[in-house]
C-alpha positions in Angstrom: 68.2 48.7 74.9 71.1 50.7 76.5 71.3 50.6 80.5 71.7 54.0 81.7 71.3 53.4 85.3 71.1 50.8 87.7 70.2 50.7 92.0 68.3 49.3 94.5 67.4 46.6 92.0 66.1 49.0 89.9 67.3 48.7 86.1 67.0 51.8 84.0 67.0 51.2 80.1 66.1 53.6 77.0 65.4 52.4 73.5 66.5 54.0 70.2 64.1 55.4 68.0 61.4 55.2 70.4 57.8 57.3 70.1 57.4 60.4 72.4 56.7 61.2 74.8 60.5 61.3 76.1 60.4 58.3 78.5 62.6 55.6 79.7 61.8 52.0 81.1 62.4 50.5 84.2 62.6 46.8 85.7 62.3 45.6 89.1 61.7 41.9 89.7 58.5 41.2 87.7 57.6 44.7 87.6 58.2 46.5 84.8 57.0 50.0 84.0 57.5 53.0 81.3 58.3 56.5 83.0 57.7 60.1 81.4 60.9 62.3 81.9 59.2 65.4 82.2 56.2 64.5 84.7 58.0 61.3 86.6 54.6 59.7 85.4 53.9 55.9 84.6 52.8 55.7 81.0 52.8 51.7 81.0 53.1 49.0 83.1 53.8 49.4 87.3 56.2 49.5 90.2 55.7 49.1 93.7 55.2 52.4 95.4 58.5 52.4 97.2 60.6 51.7 94.0 58.3 54.2 92.2 58.8 57.1 94.7 62.7 56.1 94.0 62.4 56.2 90.5 60.7 59.9 90.5 62.9 61.3 92.6 66.4 60.1 90.6 64.3 61.4 87.3 63.8 64.4 88.7 67.5 64.9 89.8 68.8 63.9 86.8 65.8 65.5 84.5 68.3 66.9 81.8 70.6 64.2 81.4 67.5 61.9 80.9 66.4 64.0 78.2 69.5 64.4 76.4 69.9 60.8 76.5 66.5 60.3 74.9 67.2 63.4 72.2 70.6 61.8 71.3 69.3 57.9 71.0 66.7 59.3 68.8 68.7 61.1 66.5 71.9 59.6 64.2 74.0 60.2 67.4 72.8 57.3 68.9 75.0 57.5 71.6 74.0 57.9 76.0 75.8 58.5 78.6 75.6 56.5 82.0 73.5 58.1 84.7 74.7 58.1 88.5 72.5 56.1 90.7 70.3 57.6 93.0 72.5 57.4 96.8 
């Protein structure tokens, strides 16, 4: 599972050949969540509210890049680009 970005203790990853809707996975300490790219909402799991806000702001800034990574990882291309962390 490629690591897309890492910041403030949050690790963002994506799987190849993953299901819709477009999403990414987040790990933070013992927390795990799947976040929908378009809405920024949690599809599964949980995160503390402060970390969820960081993820939602970051995802909104990088929505196009996230969607491109999701599409590429789910096609024959299987490539991805690292995305700048939230600063």
